[in-house]
N, C-alpha and C positions, 0 to 999 in steps of 0.2 A: 533621592530616588527620582528616576526618570520614567516617563511613560514610553511604552514600546508599541511598535506598529509593524505591519507587513507592508512592504513597499514594492515588492516585485516577486514574480513567480516564473518558472520555466518548466518545459515539458519535453522529454525525449521519447519518441516512439520508435521501436525497431522497424526495419524495412519490410519484415515479413509478417503477414497476417494469415491466420488459419480460421476459416469459417466452420460453423458447426457441421455443415455437410461434409467438408473434407475430413474433419476429425472423426465423424461417425463412420465414414467409409473406411478409414484406416483401422479404427477399433474393431468394427464388425468383421473385417478381413482377418485381423489377429484372432478374434474370438473363434471364428470358424476354423482356422488352422489349429488353434490350441485344443479345441474340443475334439477335432478329428484325430489329432496325434495322441490324445489321452482318453480316447473313447472307452477302452477296456477298464481303465482305472476309474473313470467316471461311472461306468455301469456297476463296478464293484463297490462304489461308495468311498473309495480312498482318495479321490480327487474331486473337487467341486467344479461343476461345469460353469463356464463364464457366460454372462448374459450380454446380448447385443444392446446397442444404444440407438437413439434416434434424435433428430433435431427437435421434434416436438417435446420429447422428454426433457431435454436440456433447457429449452425456453420456459417450459412450465415450472421446472424445478428451480430455475435461477434467474431467468430474464436475459441470460447471456446468448449472444448470437455469433460472436467472433472474439479473437484475442490476438494481440501482437506478441511475437516471439523472436528471440535472437537467432534461433535456428529452426527452420521449418522442416527440412528434409529428414532430419533424425527423428523428429516427433512422429512423422507420418510413415516412417519406414517400419513395417511390422516386424522386421528382424531386430530392430533396435528399440523403438518406442521410447526415445529419450533424446533431448537435444544433443547435437554433436558440435562441441566448441573446441577450437584448436588449443593445444597446450602453448602457454607463453613462457618465455624465459623470465628470470628475475629482473632482467634489464629492460624488458618490455612493459608498457603500461598495462595494468590489469584490466579485466573486462569491466568490473564495476566502476573503476576510476574513469575509464574511457566513456562509459555511459553518462557519467556525471558532468563532463566538461561542457557539452552544448547547453543543457538546461541551466547550469550554473551561470554561464556567460549570458544567456538570455535573461535570466532573472536579474543579474547585476545591471545589464543594459536597460531593462525595463524600469528599474529603479533610478536610472540616471547616474549610476556609479561607475567606478573603475575597480579593477581587481585590488589595487592598493588601498581602497577604502574599506575592505573587509578585514575584520579583526580576528575572526574565528570561523571554523568549519565544524559542523556537527553532521556526521553521516549516520542517519537513523534508518534502519531497514530490518526486515525479518531474518535475512540470512546474509552473513558476510562470507566472502569466498575464501578467507583465511583468518586465522586467529590474530596474527600480527605480522608485520607492522600494520597499524590501524589504517583502514581504507581511507578515512578522513585525512590522514596525514599525506597519503599518496595523492589524493585529490588536491589538497592544499599546494603540494609541490607542482603538480601538473598544471595548475592554474597560474603558476608563477608567483605565488604568495611567499615572500621571503621573511615575513614577520607573522606574529600572531600564534595561535594554537589551534589544535583540532583533536576531536575524539569521536569514537564510535559508540553507538548505543542501540539496543535491541529490545523493543517491547512488542515484538510481532506486528500485527496489523495496526497497532496503536502507536507505532514508532514515530510517525510524523507529528501527531498532536502532542505527544510527550516531548518531541524534539523542539516544537515551537515553544512549549512551556519552558524548557531548559534555556533556549535562546533568549526568550523574553526576560528570564531571571538574570541572565548575564548583562543584558542591556539595562534593565531597571537598576541594577546595583552599581552601574558605572564600570563594570569590568570590561565591557566592550561597547563600541558604538554601533557596530553592525555585525551580524552573524549570518553566514550562509548555512542553511539547513537543507540537506540533500537526501533523497530517498532512492537509491539504485536497487530496484527489485528484480532479481532474476528468478521469478517464481517457477518458471518452466523446469528448472533443474531440480526442484525438490518435490515434484509431482509424479505420482504413479499414473502414467498415461495408459496403463493396461486395465485400470479399474473403472468400470462403468459409472460408479457412484461419485467419482471425483475427477475423472480425466478431463473434464470440461472447465474446471473452476478457474484456473489461473492463467495470467499472461505476464509479459515482461514490460517494464517501463522504468523511467526515472523522472522524478520531479524535484524541483528546487524552490526554496522560499527564502527571501531576504527579510530578516527581522532586524529592525534598527530603532534608534531613538526617534520618537514621534516628532519632536520639534525639528530635528534635522530633515526628516522626510517631508514634512509639511512645508518647511521653508524652501526646499528644493522643488517640490511639487512636479516631479518629472512624469508622474502618472498617478493612478489611484493609490491612496494611502488608507490603510485600514487599522484603526486603533484596536489594540488588544485589550479588551475590557477585563478579561479574566479567563483562567483555565480551571477545569475541574478534572482530576485524574482519579482513576479507581483501578485496583487490581484485586483479584480473588482467585486463588489457585484452583485449577481444574486440569484434568488429563484429557478432556474431551476434544482438544485440538493439540496435536503433539508432533514434534519432529525429533527423532532420537539420534540424528547424525552428529557425531563429534569425535574429537581426537581420542577419547577414552574407549571408543569402540574396539580399537586394535588391542586393548589390554584385557578384554573380556575373556573369561574362561571358555564360554560357549559363544564364539564370535558370530555376530549376526551380519548378514549381507543382504543386499537387494532392497526391495520395497519396504521391508520392516523398518528401515532407518529413515524413511522419508515421511512426507505429509500423511497424517492420519487424522480422521475426524469422525466424531459421533454426531452427525448432522442434526438429527431430531433433538438430541439433548442440548446441543448448542443453541438451537432456535428457542427452545423452551426456557432455557436459563439466561441466555445473554440478552435477548430482545427486551424482556421486561426490565432487566437491570439497567440497560442503556436508556430506555425511555424515562425511567424514574430519575436517573442521574441528570439528564437534560432538564427535566422539570425542576429538580432541586437547584440546579445551577442557575437557571433563569430566575427563580424565586430569590436566590441569594443576591441577585443584582436588581431586585424589584422590577423584574420584567415578566410579562406574560407571553405565552407561546405566540399569540396573535401579533405581538410587537415585532416578531422576527420576520423579516422580509424573505429570507431564504435559508434553507438547511442544506448544507453540503455534507451528506452522510457517507459513511464508509461504503464503498461499492463492492460488497461481497455477494449480495443476493437481493434481488428486487423485492421478494416477498418479505424479507427482514426489514428492509428500508421502509416499505409501505406500512408495515405493522408499527414500527417505531414512530414514524411521522404521524400516523393516525392516532396513536396513543398520546403523543405530546400535544397535538392540535385538537384532539377530540373530534376529528373528522378526516375524511379521505383527502390527502393533499393533491394538488394538481402538480404537473411536472415542473412548472415554473417555481413552485415553492420548494420542491425537493428534486432537483434535476438528476437524471440518470445517465451515466456514461459506461456502465458495465456491459451494456449490450454490445458496445464496440470494443472495449478494453478487457472485459472479464474482470475477475478479482485481481487487483494488482497490489494486494496487501496494503502497506502503509500509504502508498501513493494515491489510493482511490479517491479519498475526499479532497486531496490536493488537486487532482485532475479535474474534478467537478468544480472546484473553486476557480481554477485557472481558466476553464472553458466558460463558466457561467457566473461571472461576477462583474464584468465591465458595464453592464446595463443598470446596475444599482446606483442610486443617487446618494449624494452626501447626506449623512444622517441615517441611512438605512442600516438595519441590524442584520447580522447573519450568525449562524452557528456552524462551525466545523466540528464534525464528530467522527470518531473511529472506534472500533471495537474488534476484539479477536482473541487469539490464544493468550492464555494467562490464567483466568480471563483478564483482559486489560481493556480499559475504555478511557477515552479522553474527549472532553468537550471544550471548545474554545469559542468564546463570544467575541465578535468583532463588530465595529461600527465604521462605516466609511467616513473618513475625516477630510479627505480632499480628492 
């Protein structure tokens, strides 16, 4: 058995950003038009009036101030209220694979490696743009990898921590020396941008992580090396976060269309049920490694909602954390599903010293939750 480590990360951000102010302006214009066009039905009680939003409401509810998206014009167009992405032929590189190339190469370069050094690719994300061929295999080909293997996996917002665990298992067993774990998240495409309660939640991004044999990474010492001390994974079925889109939709006797097939969430129930579960899991995980919460230098938590992160960190530490202990990136990126904790780690890890401990944690639909304890080794 070998020890596994993280030796490189990469981040791709789309060129377009939407501020809360821009988003609210578009939504409120849509709401005004909808309510006016349906005034009679609203008065008769057959149609429910839509409510406007505000920047203050979004920040208070989530801590989010902006988000990156692949397409801005479609989202802000009140006649469309959805991203507009061009159709690509089978011969063209798919959108998710295209998103993956830059962060993959950056992670590989940061680790001091070449494409030929990678033995496998895991594409872990909330939504795949097609059922098959696997996105990971297309990414493998696009990177010029002519050997090795690749597969896709989906555990919703926990996909990255579960992906790290799967990569580490392959490395520890000797099946691979180095794995590229990649998270191309096009969250803007599964979001109901007409819904005040959720239209602000998500953004688009792609992250990449290199997981490799620790002895090889430390010997090379191209950059920071993080020992993977252990992972703890948990799933518990719930309908409170759901996406019903799939190929079986076309077979349904009463075919559903539109927003019913996209992201749906019972936010209050999720907060009440997931937050205590995650805090307890992190505490148990640390105890299993004979560690206390105060031994941890930094927590890179899932960037879904600042209120959730604050509650979890407070519960684990027994006190309110400062931003250095639990850094926030969702104010800039919004919720990027599986990529959130990786962005936080990518942006806020280089200042830690050899020997410092950290915890990567994600949680979301499923319910699913993953905790990864790491220690800087070099």
